[in-house]
MARTIDO-145511 format. One line per 2 residues: their letters; for each residue x, y, z of N, C-alpha, C, O. Coordinates in steps of 0.2 Angstrom, whole numbers, plus 5000, padded with zeros to 4 digits. Example, Ala and Ser with C-alpha at 12.3 -4.5 7.8 and 13.67 -1.06 7.14 Angstrom:
BEGIN
as	5066:4972:5039:5062:4978:5039:5066:4984:5039:5071:4983:5042 | 5064:4989:5035:5068:4995:5036:5064:5000:5039:5067:5006:5040
% end
This chain:
BEGIN
xx	5431:4631:5967:5438:4632:5969:5440:4625:5974:5445:4623:5974 | 5435:4624:5979:5436:4618:5983:5437:4611:5979:5440:4606:5982
xx	5434:4611:5973:5433:4605:5969:5440:4603:5966:5441:4598:5964 | 5445:4607:5966:5451:4606:5963:5455:4601:5968:5455:4601:5974
xx	5458:4596:5965:5462:4591:5968:5468:4594:5970:5472:4597:5966 | 5470:4594:5977:5476:4597:5979:5483:4594:5976:5483:4588:5976
xx	5487:4597:5974:5493:4594:5971:5498:4591:5977:5496:4593:5983 | 5502:4587:5976:5507:4586:5981:5511:4591:5983:5512:4595:5978
xx	5514:4592:5988:5519:4598:5989:5525:4598:5985:5527:4604:5983 | 5528:4593:5982:5533:4592:5977:5531:4596:5971:5534:4601:5969
xx	5525:4594:5968:5522:4598:5962:5522:4605:5963:5524:4609:5959 | 5519:4607:5969:5518:4614:5970:5524:4618:5970:5525:4623:5967
xx	5530:4615:5973:5536:4618:5974:5540:4618:5966:5543:4623:5964 | 5539:4613:5963:5542:4613:5956:5538:4618:5952:5542:4622:5949
xx	5532:4618:5952:5528:4623:5948:5530:4630:5949:5531:4635:5945 | 5530:4631:5956:5532:4638:5959:5539:4640:5957:5541:4646:5955
xx	5544:4635:5957:5550:4636:5955:5551:4638:5948:5554:4643:5946 | 5548:4634:5944:5548:4636:5937:5545:4643:5935:5548:4647:5931
xx	5540:4644:5939:5537:4651:5938:5542:4657:5941:5543:4662:5938 | 5546:4655:5946:5551:4660:5949:5556:4661:5943:5558:4666:5941
xx	5558:4655:5941:5564:4655:5935:5561:4660:5929:5565:4664:5927 | 5556:4658:5928:5552:4663:5922:5552:4669:5923:5554:4674:5919
xx	5550:4671:5930:5550:4679:5931:5556:4682:5932:5557:4688:5930 | 5561:4678:5934:5569:4680:5935:5571:4682:5928:5575:4687:5927
xx	5570:4678:5923:5571:4678:5916:5568:4684:5913:5572:4689:5910 | 5562:4685:5914:5559:4691:5911:5561:4698:5915:5561:4703:5912
xx	5563:4697:5921:5565:4703:5925:5572:4705:5922:5573:4711:5921 | 5576:4699:5921:5583:4701:5919:5583:4704:5912:5586:4709:5911
xx	5579:4702:5907:5579:4705:5900:5575:4712:5901:5578:4717:5898 | 5570:4713:5905:5567:4719:5906:5572:4724:5909:5573:4730:5907
xx	5576:4722:5914:5581:4727:5918:5586:4728:5913:5588:4734:5912 | 5588:4724:5909:5594:4725:5904:5591:4730:5899:5595:4735:5898
xx	5585:4729:5897:5583:4734:5891:5582:4741:5894:5585:4745:5891 | 5579:4742:5901:5578:4748:5903:5585:4751:5905:5585:4757:5904
xx	5590:4748:5908:5597:4751:5909:5600:4753:5902:5603:4758:5902 | 5599:4749:5897:5603:4750:5891:5600:4757:5888:5603:4762:5886
xx	5593:4757:5889:5590:4764:5886:5592:4769:5890:5593:4775:5887 | 5592:4769:5896:5594:4774:5902:5602:4776:5900:5603:4782:5899
xx	5606:4771:5898:5613:4773:5897:5613:4776:5890:5617:4781:5890 | 5610:4774:5885:5610:4778:5879:5607:4785:5879:5609:4790:5876
xx	5602:4786:5884:5600:4793:5885:5605:4797:5889:5607:4803:5888 | 5608:4794:5895:5612:4797:5899:5618:4800:5896:5621:4805:5898
xx	5621:4796:5891:5627:4799:5888:5626:4806:5885:5631:4809:5883 | 5620:4808:5883:5619:4815:5881:5618:4820:5886:5618:4826:5884
xx	5618:4818:5892:5617:4823:5898:5624:4826:5900:5629:4822:5901 | 5623:4832:5900:5629:4836:5903:5627:4841:5907:5621:4842:5909
xx	5632:4846:5910:5630:4851:5914:5625:4856:5911:5622:4860:5915 | 5624:4857:5905:5620:4861:5902:5613:4858:5901:5608:4862:5899
xx	5612:4852:5902:5605:4849:5900:5600:4852:5905:5601:4852:5911 | 5594:4853:5902:5589:4856:5906:5587:4851:5912:5586:4845:5910
xx	5585:4854:5918:5583:4849:5923:5576:4845:5921:5576:4840:5923 | 5572:4848:5917:5566:4845:5915:5567:4839:5911:5563:4834:5912
xx	5572:4839:5907:5575:4834:5903:5577:4827:5907:5576:4821:5906 | 5581:4830:5912:5584:4824:5917:5579:4822:5921:5578:4816:5922
xx	5574:4825:5923:5568:4823:5927:5564:4818:5924:5561:4814:5926 | 5563:4820:5917:5559:4816:5912:5562:4809:5912:5559:4804:5913
xx	5569:4809:5910:5572:4803:5909:5571:4799:5916:5570:4793:5915 | 5572:4802:5922:5571:4798:5928:5564:4795:5929:5563:4790:5931
xx	5559:4799:5927:5552:4797:5927:5551:4792:5923:5548:4787:5925 | 5553:4792:5916:5552:4787:5911:5555:4780:5914:5552:4775:5914
xx	5561:4780:5917:5565:4775:5919:5561:4771:5925:5560:4765:5925 | 5559:4775:5930:5555:4772:5935:5549:4769:5933:5546:4764:5936
xx	5545:4773:5929:5539:4771:5926:5540:4764:5922:5536:4760:5922 | 5546:4763:5919:5547:4757:5915:5549:4751:5920:5547:4745:5918
xx	5552:4753:5925:5553:4748:5931:5546:4746:5934:5545:4740:5934 | 5542:4750:5936:5536:4748:5938:5531:4744:5933:5527:4740:5936
xx	5532:4746:5927:5528:4742:5922:5530:4735:5922:5526:4731:5921 | 5537:4735:5922:5540:4728:5922:5538:4723:5928:5537:4717:5928
xx	5536:4726:5934:5534:4723:5939:5527:4721:5938:5525:4716:5940 | 5523:4725:5934:5516:4724:5934:5515:4718:5928:5511:4714:5929
xx	5520:4718:5924:5520:4713:5919:5522:4706:5923:5519:4700:5922 | 5527:4706:5927:5528:4700:5931:5523:4698:5935:5522:4692:5936
xx	5519:4702:5938:5514:4699:5943:5508:4697:5938:5504:4693:5939 | 5507:4700:5932:5502:4697:5928:5504:4690:5926:5500:4685:5925
xx	5510:4689:5924:5513:4682:5923:5511:4677:5928:5510:4671:5927 | 5511:4680:5934:5509:4675:5940:5502:4674:5940:5499:4669:5941
xx	5498:4679:5939:5491:4679:5940:5487:4675:5935:5482:4672:5936 | 5490:4675:5929:5486:4672:5923:5485:4664:5925:5480:4662:5925
xx	5491:4661:5926:5490:4653:5927:5485:4652:5934:5481:4648:5934 | 5486:4657:5939:5482:4656:5945:5475:4656:5943:5471:4653:5946
xx	5473:4661:5939:5466:4661:5936:5464:4656:5931:5459:4653:5932 | 5468:4654:5927:5466:4649:5922:5466:4643:5925:5462:4639:5922
xx	5470:4641:5930:5469:4635:5933:5463:4634:5938:5461:4629:5941 | 5460:4640:5939:5454:4640:5943:5455:4641:5950:5450:4640:5954
xx	5461:4642:5952:5463:4642:5960:5460:4649:5962:5457:4649:5968 | 5460:4654:5958:5456:4660:5961:5453:4662:5953:5456:4665:5949
xx	5447:4660:5952:5444:4660:5946:5443:4668:5942:5444:4668:5936 | 5442:4673:5946:5441:4679:5944:5448:4682:5943:5452:4682:5947
xx	5450:4684:5937:5457:4687:5935:5458:4693:5940:5464:4694:5942 | 5453:4697:5941:5454:4703:5945:5457:4701:5952:5462:4703:5955
xx	5452:4696:5955:5455:4693:5962:5462:4689:5961:5466:4690:5966 | 5462:4686:5956:5468:4683:5956:5475:4688:5956:5480:4687:5959
xx	5474:4693:5952:5479:4698:5951:5480:4701:5958:5486:4703:5960 | 5474:4702:5961:5475:4706:5968:5479:4702:5973:5483:4704:5977
xx	5478:4695:5973:5481:4690:5978:5488:4690:5976:5493:4691:5980 | 5490:4690:5969:5497:4689:5967:5500:4696:5969:5506:4696:5971
xx	5497:4702:5969:5500:4708:5971:5501:4708:5979:5507:4711:5981 | 5497:4705:5982:5498:4705:5989:5504:4700:5991:5508:4702:5996
xx	5504:4695:5987:5510:4690:5989:5516:4692:5986:5521:4692:5990 | 5516:4695:5980:5522:4697:5977:5526:4703:5981:5532:4704:5980
xx	5522:4708:5984:5525:4713:5987:5525:4712:5994:5526:4717:5998 | 5524:4706:5997:5524:4703:6004:5519:4707:6008:5520:4708:6014
xx	5514:4710:6005:5508:4714:6009:5506:4709:6014:5505:4710:6020 | 5503:4703:6011:5500:4698:6015:5494:4700:6019:5493:4697:6024
xx	5490:4704:6016:5484:4706:6019:5479:4700:6020:5477:4699:6025 | 5478:4696:6014:5475:4690:6015:5467:4689:6014:5464:4685:6017
xx	5465:4695:6010:5457:4695:6009:5455:4690:6004:5450:4688:6004 | 5460:4689:5999:5459:4684:5994:5464:4678:5995:5470:4679:5996
xx	5461:4672:5995:5466:4666:5997:5466:4660:5992:5461:4659:5988 | 5471:4657:5992:5472:4651:5987:5468:4645:5991:5467:4646:5997
xx	5466:4640:5988:5463:4634:5991:5469:4632:5996:5475:4632:5994 | 5467:4628:6001:5472:4626:6005:5478:4622:6002:5484:4623:6003
xx	5476:4617:5998:5480:4613:5994:5485:4616:5990:5489:4613:5987 | 5484:4622:5988:5489:4626:5984:5493:4632:5988:5495:4637:5985
xx	5492:4631:5995:5495:4638:5999:5502:4638:5998:5504:4644:6000 | 5506:4634:5995:5513:4635:5995:5516:4640:5990:5521:4643:5990
xx	5511:4641:5985:5512:4645:5980:5513:4652:5982:5517:4656:5979 | 5508:4655:5987:5509:4662:5989:5516:4663:5992:5518:4669:5990
xx	5520:4659:5996:5526:4661:5998:5531:4661:5993:5536:4664:5993 | 5530:4657:5988:5535:4656:5982:5534:4663:5978:5539:4666:5976
xx	5528:4665:5977:5527:4672:5974:5531:4677:5978:5534:4681:5974 | 5530:4677:5985:5533:4683:5988:5541:4682:5988:5544:4687:5988
xx	5543:4676:5987:5551:4675:5985:5553:4678:5980:5558:4681:5980 | 5549:4678:5974:5550:4680:5968:5549:4688:5968:5553:4691:5964
xx	5545:4691:5972:5545:4698:5972:5551:4700:5976:5553:4706:5974 | 5553:4697:5982:5559:4699:5985:5565:4699:5980:5568:4704:5980
xx	5566:4694:5977:5572:4694:5972:5571:4700:5967:5576:4704:5967 | 5566:4701:5963:5565:4707:5959:5565:4714:5961:5567:4718:5958
xx	5561:4715:5967:5562:4721:5970:5569:4723:5972:5571:4729:5972 | 5573:4717:5975:5580:4719:5977:5584:4721:5971:5588:4725:5971
xx	5583:4718:5966:5587:4719:5959:5585:4726:5956:5589:4729:5953 | 5579:4728:5957:5576:4734:5955:5579:4740:5959:5582:4745:5957
xx	5579:4738:5966:5582:4743:5970:5590:4744:5969:5592:4750:5969 | 5593:4739:5967:5601:4740:5965:5602:4744:5959:5607:4747:5958
xx	5597:4744:5954:5597:4747:5948:5595:4754:5949:5598:4759:5946 | 5590:4756:5954:5589:4763:5956:5595:4766:5959:5597:4772:5958
xx	5599:4762:5963:5604:4765:5966:5609:4767:5962:5612:4772:5962 | 5610:4763:5957:5615:4764:5951:5613:4771:5948:5617:4776:5947
xx	5607:4771:5946:5605:4777:5942:5606:4783:5946:5609:4787:5944 | 5603:4783:5952:5603:4789:5956:5611:4791:5958:5612:4796:5961
xx	5615:4786:5958:5622:4787:5959:5624:4792:5953:5628:4797:5954 | 5622:4791:5947:5624:4795:5941:5621:4802:5942:5624:4807:5940
xx	5615:4802:5944:5611:4809:5945:5616:4813:5951:5617:4819:5950 | 5618:4809:5956:5622:4813:5961:5629:4815:5958:5631:4821:5960
xx	5632:4811:5954:5638:4814:5950:5636:4820:5946:5640:4825:5946 | 5631:4820:5942:5629:4826:5939:5628:4832:5943:5630:4838:5941
xx	5624:4831:5948:5623:4837:5953:5630:4839:5956:5631:4845:5956 | 5634:4835:5958:5640:4838:5961:5644:4842:5955:5647:4847:5957
xx	5644:4839:5949:5647:4843:5944:5644:4850:5943:5648:4854:5942 | 5638:4850:5943:5635:4856:5942:5636:4861:5948:5637:4867:5947
xx	5636:4858:5954:5638:4862:5959:5645:4865:5959:5646:4871:5961 | 5650:4861:5957:5656:4863:5956:5657:4869:5951:5661:4874:5952
xx	5653:4867:5945:5653:4873:5940:5650:4880:5943:5653:4885:5942 | 5645:4879:5947:5642:4885:5950:5647:4889:5955:5647:4895:5955
xx	5651:4885:5958:5656:4888:5962:5661:4892:5959:5664:4897:5961 | 5663:4889:5953:5668:4892:5948:5665:4898:5945:5669:4903:5944
xx	5659:4897:5943:5656:4903:5939:5650:4906:5943:5644:4905:5941 | 5651:4909:5949:5646:4912:5953:5641:4918:5950:5636:4919:5952
xx	5644:4921:5944:5641:4926:5942:5636:4924:5936:5632:4928:5933 | 5637:4918:5934:5633:4916:5928:5626:4913:5930:5622:4912:5926
% end
């Protein structure tokens, strides 16, 4: 690990920026796919749809968003490992997860000459988690509308 020649900071920033752009593109495609599938399923939901089906849709949507983040972090970890910055893929992935989620525990570290990559990973995580959060707010708004509709129906039909 220490035998790698350190890049100049400009190269690190350019490489990191290219990775961020790649991650943002992957996230955009993934988010679009997930929201389209959610919308196609949601149009079939009404006041009589069983709760378990609605909860399953929510679970699948949230699981898909989590998988998207795991894929994105894998996209970061692969070059880190292949370049020999953190040779073991498991350690590389752990480092990326720490940086991407801004946990910053620091038990696995990049060589000093490559340390700018960690904060750039954190920036990509902030972008993508923020984006995912906004999608979840939108989805939960739909659930709230459904719940309000069901509550109004229950007020009108108290005997049913």
